[in-house]
N, C-alpha and C positions, 0 to 999 in steps of 0.2 A: 429415497430411505437416510435415514440419518441416525446417528450413534447418541446414545444419551449415555455419561456415563454415571455410575451412582459408587457408594464408597467401595474400591476394591481389596483385596488383600493386597498388605504391602510386599508381599514377597512377589505376586505378579506384576506390582509396578516397577519392584526394581531389579527383575529379572529383563521386563522390555529395555526397563532404560539402561542395564548393562550387555547388554546384545544389540542394540538398535546400530550402532556405531560399526560394529562387525559386520553388521549383515547389511551397511551401505557401502561398506569397505569391498566387501567379497562381490558386492553385484557391481560397484564401479570396475575393478579387477577381469571382471566376466568380460561386460561389456566393452571392455577397452581391447581383450584378448580377441574380441568379435569383429572391431573394427579395426585392428592390425591386421588382421588375417584377412578379411576382407580386401583394405587395402592393397599388399600384396599379391591375392587373387588380380584383383584390378590392373594393376602395374606390370604383372607378368603376361597376360591375355591382349592387352590391346593398346594402342596410344592414344595421346591428345587428336591428332588429325582423325582418328578414326571415330573418337566420338564428337568432334566437330561436324563431320562430314553425317552421322548419323541423326544431329539435331537437324541439321540444312535439308537432310531429305525427307523430313516430316510433313506428308502435304497439310495444306491450312485447312482440310475439311476436319482431320484429325485433331488438330487444334480447339478448331470451335465445339467439338465435341466435346474435348476435356474442360474447354472455359465453361460449357453449360453443366458439366456435371460437377464442376467445382460450384458451381453458382447453385444447384441444387442443395447441393451438401452444407453452403453457409445458410440458407433458407432453414434448412432441416436443425441447423443450430441455433437459430431465435427459436425455433419452440423448446428447446431446453430450459432458457430462462422462462416462458413461459407456463410449463409443469413446474419447475421450478418455484417462483413465485404466487405458484396457485397451492403448492404443497404449504407454503410459508405464509399461508393465508393474505396473502395480497392479491391487488386488480389493480393491471396498469393496461392503458392502450397499447395494444399491437404495433403501431408507430413506433413508440416510446422502446418498445420493449425491442423491436429489430434494431431502430437503429444503435442500441445499448450493446448487444448482444452482436453483433458485426464488428464494432470496433472492437471491440473484445476480445473475440474470437480471431480478430487481422491480428490484435497485436500478440497475443499468447501465443500463438500459432507459431508465429517467427519468430519472437523473443522467446518464447518459454515461460515457466514460473506461473502459470498460467493463474492459480490462487493469489500472488502476488498483482503480474500486469493485469490480467482479464479482472481480479477482484477489485481492485482500485478505480477503475473504470466504472463497474459497477454499482460501487460504494458513490462516485461523485454522481453519475448519473439518474440513478433510483433514488438516490437521497435528493436530488433536485427536485426529483416529481414527488416527493412528500411522504416516502419510504424510510420508515425507522433503521437506524442502523442494525440491531440485533435481526430486522427482519430479513434485512440485506444481507446479513451473515449468514442465515439460515438458508437462505436460496442459494448460496455460493456452494456451501457446504453437501447441499443436496445435488448441486450440479457435477460436483466432482465426483462423489460417489454415485450417482446415479450414469455419467461416464464409461466409470469403471463395471459397473455392472453390466451394461447395454452393450459396451466392447466386446468383454466377455462371451455373452450369450449369442451375439453377431458369430465373434470368432467359432464358438463350437458349432453353430448351425452349420458353418459353412465347410469345417472340418467335416462333418459328417456326410452332407451332398459330397464333398469331392474327397473323399476319403482316397478313393482309388488315386486319383491323380499324388493324392499326397503320396500316398506309400508309395509310389516309386521314385520319385524326387528324395525322400527321406529314409526310404528301406524301412518303413516302421509298418510291422503288419496294420494291413485294414481293420481288421476286427477291434484292435487294439484303440485305434484312434478312435474307430464308429465308440467305440465303450466311452472313451474320455468325452468326446462330445456329447452326446445323450446323458450323462450324468449332470454336466453342468444345464443340459436344457431342462432336466427334470428336476433339478433343483429351484431353476427358474421357474418352474410352474410351482413347486411348493411354493414359492416366496409368493407367488399370485394367492396363491389360496389361502395363504394368512394375511395379504392384504384385503381379502374380501373381508375378513374378521375383523380388520381393523385394530385401532387400539394399540397398546404397546405388548410386544413379547418379550419373555424374558429367553434369553439363548444362551447362556453362561453366565456362572455366578457374579455377581457385580457389571453383567453386559445387559442392557436392556436395547431393543430395538421400538424406536418410534415407526411405525407402517405408515406409509403414506394410503390411501383409500388403492382400492384395486384399479379405478377407473386411471387414474394417474400415474400407476406403477405400469399398465399396460401402454398409456401413450409414451413415457419414457423408453419401453422397449421399442416402440414401433419407431419413436423418433431417431433413437441408436441405429436402427437397423439401415433407414433410409440415409442418414448421416454417412456410416461408415461405408455402406455398399456406391453411395456416389462418391465420396472421396475412392474409393479404391477405383471406382471405375474414369475418374479422372486420369488414375495413372495409368490403368487398364489400356485404355483406348490407343496410348500412345504408344504400347508395346506391339510387334510383329502379328498378325491376323494367326489366330489356332495355335499362339505359341504355349498358352497353358490355360486350362478352362477357370471361368470364372469366379466358381464358386470355391476351388482349390484356392486361388489366387487371393479372395478377400477375407481367408484363414490366415495366410501368412501377412496381410497386410494387416489384420487386425493385429499379430501379434508384432509386427514391427511396430505399430503404432502404441501400444502398451510401454514395450521395450524403450521406446524415445521418450514417453513419458516419466515412466520411471528413472532414467539417464540425469536428468534435469539440465539434458542438454538445450541451450536454446534452438526451439524446434526440433529436437532429436535430430540435428545435423551427423553423420556422421553411423550413428547407431540404427537409423531409420535404412538408410541405406546398404548399411555392413548385413542385414536379416535378409534384404530381398536379393541381395548380391549371393547370398551362401544359399538361399532358397531357390531361385530361378536359375541362376548361373549355368545349371545345364541343360534349360530347355531353351534359354532365351539367349544369342549371340549377346557376350558381352557388353560391344560399341554398341548396340542398340540397348540393349537394359539400362548401359550408364549414360544416354542421352537421353532415354524416357525420364530417367531418374532428377537430371537437369531440368528439363522443360517442367515436371511435373514440381521441383521446388520454384520454378518460376510464377508459373500460373497459379499454385495453390496457395502461396505462400506469401512471393511477392507481392504480384498482382493485388490481392484483399488489400495489404496494406497500403499500395500505394493508391488504390482507391479510397478509402478510409481517411488518407493523407488529403486526397485530392476535394473528397468532401467536404472536410473541414474548412480546407479553404475556399471552397466556393461557396460555405455557410460567413466566411469571414468579408467574402466579397460582396453578399449582398445587406449584409449586417440589421441596419433599422430594428423593427420591432422582432423579440424573439421571445419564446416562453424559457421559464428559467432551465428545460432540460438543454436546450437547444444552447442556451449560455454555459450553462454546465458542460457541455460538448467541447462549444470553441477553447473552454478554459485548459481542455485536456491537449491543445496542440503543442503544448513544450514536450510532454510525454510521447505521443505520435512523431512528432518530429524529431525526438533523440533516435527512437527507434530507427525511422526511416533514415536518419543521418549515418548513424551505426553501417546500414545495410549498403548505402551506396559508398561509406568508407571501404566497405568490406570490396565491393564491385569493381572499386577504383583498384584496391591492391591485386587484385586477380586479375586485372588487366595487365598490370605491371610485370605478373611473371607470365605472361602469357602471350606468344606470338600475335601479329596482325596477320590479315589473310593477306595471300599472294595478288590480290587486286589492290588492295589497297596498299600494300607496298611499292608495286608499279608505280602508283598514281605519286606518292610520297616521292619515290626516286627522280619525277619526271618534274617538280613543281616545289619541293621544299630542301634548302639546305642540309646537309647531316647533320652540323651541330645544334641547328632548328630541332629536329627529330631527335638527338640523342637529350637534349635540354628537356624536351616535351614529354618523352616518357621518363626520365628521372624525377622531375617536378612532379606529374601527375601521380606517383605510388608516393612522395611524401605528404601531398595533398590528402592522400587516402589515407596514410596514417593518421594525420592532424586533425580530419574529420572525425575518427575513433574516440580522440581525447576531446574533441568541441562536442560529443555528444553527449558527452556527462554534464557540461555545462549547459545545454539545452536542458537535461532532465532540472537541472538546476534554476532555470530560469535567468539566467545570466546574461543581464545586456551585452555582454561583451561577446560572449559565444553567438548570441545571433548575428551581430557584425562580422565576427570570423568565421562563422558558416555561409554569411552570406559572400564572402570577399572570397572564400577558398571555392564555393561554387562559378561563380562569374573565371575565378582564375579556371577552374577545369574546363570550364566550357570552352576557352579559349585554347587549352590541350589539347580538348579531343578529337581537332583535327590532325594537328601532324604528330601527332603519338600513333596515330594508326587508323584516322579514321572511326570514329567510336559513337557512330550512330545510338546505339541501344545505351550507352554511357549518357549521351546528350540529351536523350528522353528522362531517363533518371535523373538527371540536374535540373532539367527544366522544369520538372513535377517538385523537385525539393526547393528550389530558388524561388519560385514562382507562392509555393506555400509559405516559404518563412518570411517574404516580401510583405504576404498577407496577413501575418500572425505577430509583425512586431509589435502591438501591443501586450502581450503577455510575456515579453520578459524586459520585465522592468525593474528586475534586481541589480544596483549598480555597483557590481563588484569586477573585480581582475578575474580572467580566465582562469590563472594558475594558483590564484588567493585560495581556493579552493583544496583540499588534498584529495587526490585521485586514490578512492580504496583499494585495496590489495586486491579485490573482487574484480573489480574494474582490469585491473592491469593484469590478472592473470588471463579475462578473457582475452586480452589484447593480446598475450603472450602465446595464447592459444590459436587465436588468429594467424599468429606468425609463424607458427608451426607448421600448422594446415600448409600454409602458402607456401612453406621451404619444402613441403613433403611434396606439393604439386609443383614447384618448379624443378625439382629431380626429376619428376613425371614427365613432365611436358618435355626436357631435353636431354632425355637418359641416353640419347645416341651420342650426346655430344661428350667430347673430352676433355675432362675438367686440369688443362694445363697452364702452366701462368700463363702464357700469352693470350689464352681467352679473353681475360680481365683489359686487354688493350685493344681488343678488337672494335674498331669503330667503323660499320658497315652500315646499309640500309639493310641488309635482310639480316645483321648479327642479331639477332634477338635474344641470342642464350647469352652473350657477355653484358648484353643493355639491362636484362632482367636480373641477373647476378648483382652489376652494381646498382641498382635499382632497391634490391633486396638487402645487400651490406646496411645504404644510406638508411634505411627504416630499422634494422636492427640496431645500428648504431644510435641514432635518433631515442628509440625506446628504452635503451638500455640509459642512456644522459637521462630522460624522464622519472627512469623510477630508479635512481640512484640518489636522484634530485629530490624524491619522495620518503626514501631511506632517510635521507639527510638531515631532512625537513629539523628546524628548531621546536620543540615541543613548545607549548603555549604556556605563560606563567602561572604559577597557583593562583587558584580563586581566592580572593579577598573579601570579607563583609565591606561594607562602604565606609567611608569615613563619613563625619559631620556635613562636611560641605556636599556630598555625594547626596546624602540625605535630605539635605535643605533642598536640593535640584529635584530630589525626586518626589518631595512635597508638593515643588509648586506642577509638576505634572498632573499628581493626585489630585490637587485642587484645580486644573483646568479640565478635566472631563469626569464621567457620570459614576461609574464603579465605583461605592463607598468601599467596598470590600480590598480596594487596592492601598488604602490606608494602612495596612499590615505592614508595607515596607517600612514603616518607621521603628518598627522594633528592631530592625538593623542586625535581625539576625540571619539574614538571607541574603545572597549574594546576586549582583545587577547584572544582565546585560544589558546596555544601552544603546538606541538608533544612533546614527550619527550627525542627525540632527538634535539630539540631545532631547528629541520630546515625546519619546515612545521607551518602555523599558521592560524588561522581562525581571521578574523576582524568582529566587530558586535556588534549591538548597541540594544536596550533594550526599546521599549515606550508600556506600560502597560504588556498585556501579550504578544507582540511580540517580541521574538528574532530572532533580521533580521543576519544572516551572508553577508555581503557586496562580492559578487563575488564567484569564487570557491576558496576552499584553496590555499593559498600561499605556495611554494615549491613542493619537489621531487613527482611526482603522486603516487607513490608507500606509501605514508602516509597520502593520503587523505583519505580512506575509514574509515581507524581508528579515524582520526579525527573529521570524520564527524557523525560516530556515538557517539563517545562521546558527541559533542554538541546536538544531537538529545535528548540527554538520559540525559544529565543535564538540559535540558530544560523543557521535559517532566517531571522531578522528582520534578523542581519549580514550575509547574502547569501552563507553559505557552506554545506559539505555535512557532517552531521551523520553519524557512524560510529561503534560501538563495537566494538571490536576484538577476538578472543577470548572470546566470550562463551559460555555455555552451553546444552545443548539444551533445559532446562527452562525457559531465562528466555524461549526465543524470542517467546512470547505476546504478551510486552510490548513486545517492537521491533515486531512487528508491528500492533500495535494504534496506536503511534505511526507508523504507517505507511510503513516501512520495508521493505526487505527483505532478505533472508539468504542470505550463501553460505558456503560450508564453505571453511575455511581448510586443514584440517588434523584431526590428531586427538593428543589429550592421554594420555602414558600415565601412568596411577594404579595404584599398588602398595597392594592391602589389606595393611595392616601387623599386623593381627591370625593372617592367616594366610600371614605373611614368614616362611621360614626359609632355609636353604641346602641343607638336603636335598632330595633326588628327583633324579630323572632331568632335568627340563627346566632343573634349575638348575645343571648338572654346570658347565659351562663358568665359571660365576661362584664356582662352591665350590672349582674349581681355582684361580683365579685369587687369592683369597685364602688358600688353603694356598700359593701360591710368595709371596704377598707376607711371610706369615709365615716363611717358610724367609730372605728377603729382610732378617728382621730389623723388617720396621716395624711400627710402632705407631699407634692413633688413640687422640682424646683429642676432647672436645668443652670449647670456651672458655666460658664464660656471658659474656655482655654485660658488654663494658668488660674482661675479664680479656685480653684480647690487647695492651693498652698494651705488655707490657714486648718483647712479640714481634711488635710492628707492623714493626719496621725488616725483620726478616726476611721477613714476608707481601709487602709492598712491593718488596723485593725480587725474589720470586716471581713475582708479580705482570709486574713491570715486564720479566722475563727471558721470561715468557709470551707477552705483547706483541710481545718483539720478534723471537721465534722463529715467532710467525703474522703477524708484516709487519701489524699491525693495531691499530686506537685503539681508545681508550674506547668503549663503546655505554652508549646511553641507553633513555627513554623506558619498552620494554617488559624491560632488564634493567637491573642495577644497573652502578655504575661505581667502579671501586677509589678511595671519597675517605675519608680520615680516620676522620670526623664520621658518615658512613654505615657503614663496617665494624663501627666499636667498639658501635656501637649495637645490633649482631646477635650470637647465639650463632654462633661458627666453628670448623667441623669441620676437625680438624687431622692431619697425617700425618709421620711422624719417621722416621726412619731412623738409629739409634743418638742423637747429640742434634741431629741436624739437619733443620731444617722441609723437607720436599720439597714438601707438596701441601697446600689447603688448600681449602674452601668456604663461604662464608657463607650460613646457614641462616634461611629462614622460616618462623615459626610465631606461631600466637596461643593464649592462654588457653583457648580452647575445644577443644584440642586432636582436632581434627577433622582438619586436615592438616596436612602439613610439607611444606617444597620446599625447593630450593637456588636460591642465584642467582648469586654468584660462583665457576666452579671452574677453578681455576690451580695451575699444576705447574712446576717445574725441567724445562727442558729433559733435563738428564741424570737424571731420577727415575726409578726402576724401571718397565719397561710395566706393572706390578700394580698401582700406585699409584691410579689413576682407578676400579678394579673395586673396590679396598681399601675405599677411602673411601668408594664410595656403601654399598658392601654393609654396611659397619659402621654406616653414619649410620644406613640404612633399620633395623639392628637396637636402635640406640641410641633410635629413637622407636617403636617397638615397645613398648619395655621401659619409656618415657616413659607410655604407654596412647594414643599415637594411633590413628585409625585408616587412615587412608591417606597417602602419599609420592607427590606431584607430580613425578613426573620432566619435564614441561614437554611442551610440544607439538612434534610432527615438523610443519612446514609441507608440506602438499599430499598426506600421508598419508589411506589411505583413501578415495579417491576412487573413486566408484561405475564398476566395470569392465562394469556390463552395456551390449550394443549401442545401447540406447536411452536411456543416460545424458548427462544434459544436457551444455550444451557447456563450462558451465563444469567439471566432472568432467575430461571430454576433454581439456581443455586442461591441467586440473592433474595429471591421471596423467601428459601427456605429459613435463612439466616433471619429475615426480617421476623417471620413468624414463630421462631424455635429459639433467637439466639438471645434472649432477656437477661440470661446469665452473663453475657459477653458487654450488652450495650442495650437501654432503654430505647430501643427503637419505636415501639409503638406507643408508648408515655410521651417521647418526643415530639412524635407526629401528632399524638391528641392534644398537646396543649398549643400546637401551632394553631390547629384547626378551629381553635377561639374565636381569631381573628379573621375565618374566611379568605383564606388568602387563596391566589391563583398558584396553582403547583406547574413549576418547569424542569426541565429535566437538565441535571448537571452530568457532564461525561469525563473518564479518562480518555486523553490520546497517549496513546503509547503505543511499540513493536506490538506483535502476537506472540501466539504460542504459549508458553509460560511466563511470559515478561511482566502480563498483568499482577499475577500472585506476588513476585518478586518484590516489583514497584510498590503495591499496594503494602508489603508489610514494612518497607523501606519507608515509606511517607507514616506509617504507624508509629514507626522508631523515631522518624524526625519531629512530631507533634507532641510525641510522650518524653522525649530526650532520650533514646533508648530501647532494644527493644526489653530489656526487663523490668524497663515502668511500663511498657505495656502491659506486662502481666500484673502487677504490683500495682498500677495507676500511678 
């Protein structure tokens, strides 16, 4: 099920905006108190040694059952995506859906923020399979809503079935529990009944539900039941036999999962454990429950992530011919390796504050010098911290991060033996090191590791890890008296002082890095390019194929240039919106690095990065940089080798040209600089056109009539007798791949056929010159999907296209361009999600018009 918003009362929107932050803050405080209470309960009732003993005492058959239950849960999760794609109106083979869903859920279950992490994976892989971005967004939303409803229904069913057990554990009357569960289940039944009717159902004023079919809704509920029950079984089998009835356990499990998702804590870590400890603490021995939770995290979260990383590594190993989906999957290696590197870093830090086994200590006493053991333990923790920061560089695909990660992995492997015979760490490090070695080609950004600013969100995540490690350290060694002498004890079994020293070292280094970020010198203010920079940009424009890149010569946009000086991004800034016009200009091989640099600079400055009117083939570059894509409209491209005035489809155009010839109109193309002698006539035409249309000069994505800009371009002119009546400035490059027009103006009394004649003759001129296509420009909001399940963005765009003639002549513009029988190619906005597209498009309109006031007044 998905939500369709229609114009709602302003009071409702303002209330939601006003109370949203307060609700989030209250929920965060409640969940924080829950975690603290559960942590205090754990520390009071058990010890670290008891948890370790409980983990080791778990029989292998039980571990195997937990793994099988986990496998069943992940198989069920793949069917979430199948039903979501069916609802969105898309069909893909199950192998494609299964691989995509597994990677997405392995990542989002461990890291959290499923819509962002798992959503990015789906955008990348389903896009490679040929699905439009709007359909994928629709499926992602359906997934999120379907999961919420499914877990609510499964939890309610479990509550009804196990109400007797829950009553004893919570002290809530059984009748009340059954009533609550039955109410949710009845609501689900009503929902299924509405789905049988299909279509859209108005629930509240301003809120309409576009319902899935009854079969899709039933399939979603069934998949949710299998998923939640299997995931719960993965933890339940790890508990002592007959400790708690399975139906009641499923209810608590569903509640814990829901609160973990709501908390937005990565993987619900801490929140999930807190709910389970509070719910089951009286029925399950504390040490066995804590041990089961530790094993569950390893089996259900860490193991799938490691398998996803290993699968991508194996794919890299095979190489050879691959489908677009497989190629797109391997390109996700930096994202998955970043997550896995973070997990390995945390594991090394945890190892640094926990003691080795007694057997390992005895072996070290016999084979290793004490200074080596001390150094290995301290350096192992520092390496763990370093991996947390290297993980960000891997996400950014930095070449330096790959080298740093590989060196740190090899160093840590050497340290595993003297620090405590850490076999489990060695396994994780081998998987990470092997995957890094096989994924070298994806880390192609030549930049220093610390040249990129670490975001405050990243630093906050590191601080949260250190806070949790500090609490773990004091829990593990709570029987140790922390006197001054303990810091200077160097003994083979002196793990408390060893852990304290390592923790202090980690904290000091983290503080130094945080201060270095705080004291980073701000970047210089943006400046417009000088004549030398424009001349260099002109050379880049001539050497590539996009005609629209010639707008850089307006000089009204700032430039970000690649290190090779062969590629640039032209952009404007208004408010917090930094808007790049078109794709990067220059060799495609340099686009990725430049896009990343632009996005990072904007984020560091606290702005919103956007790319306006980008082409479909470039979308993976923006998706990899963490942006989302929204369709803006369609661009009309005329195939010049096949263009002529003959044929039925071009009859109107042919008649217009014939009428122009009867009116004695003549066409001519003036080379750059040749218009000097007629510039005054061109200026008079331009001024008359602006006055007749009651508008002002535009900029940013359009050229303005300026002497220096106009004279350096070819100009197509139309004469009637000896008088100039119309002209158009032309954009083209030396590559002869594409040509386009910029300024198009005519006298108010020019013959009506002037523009048809001007365009037709211009296309024939470039055809004769050997150009491949002619770009007639974009029609905003054109080509939005008309499917009943189209995304809300498309529905809003289609509404404006059909009924927005008072604001813009959408349909008239498309009708004019249809005369030339073009091929329509979509154009997109790449930017952050949420409400950002609306703010960015408002800022784009202001950049084009020269201010918001001119947007309204023309």
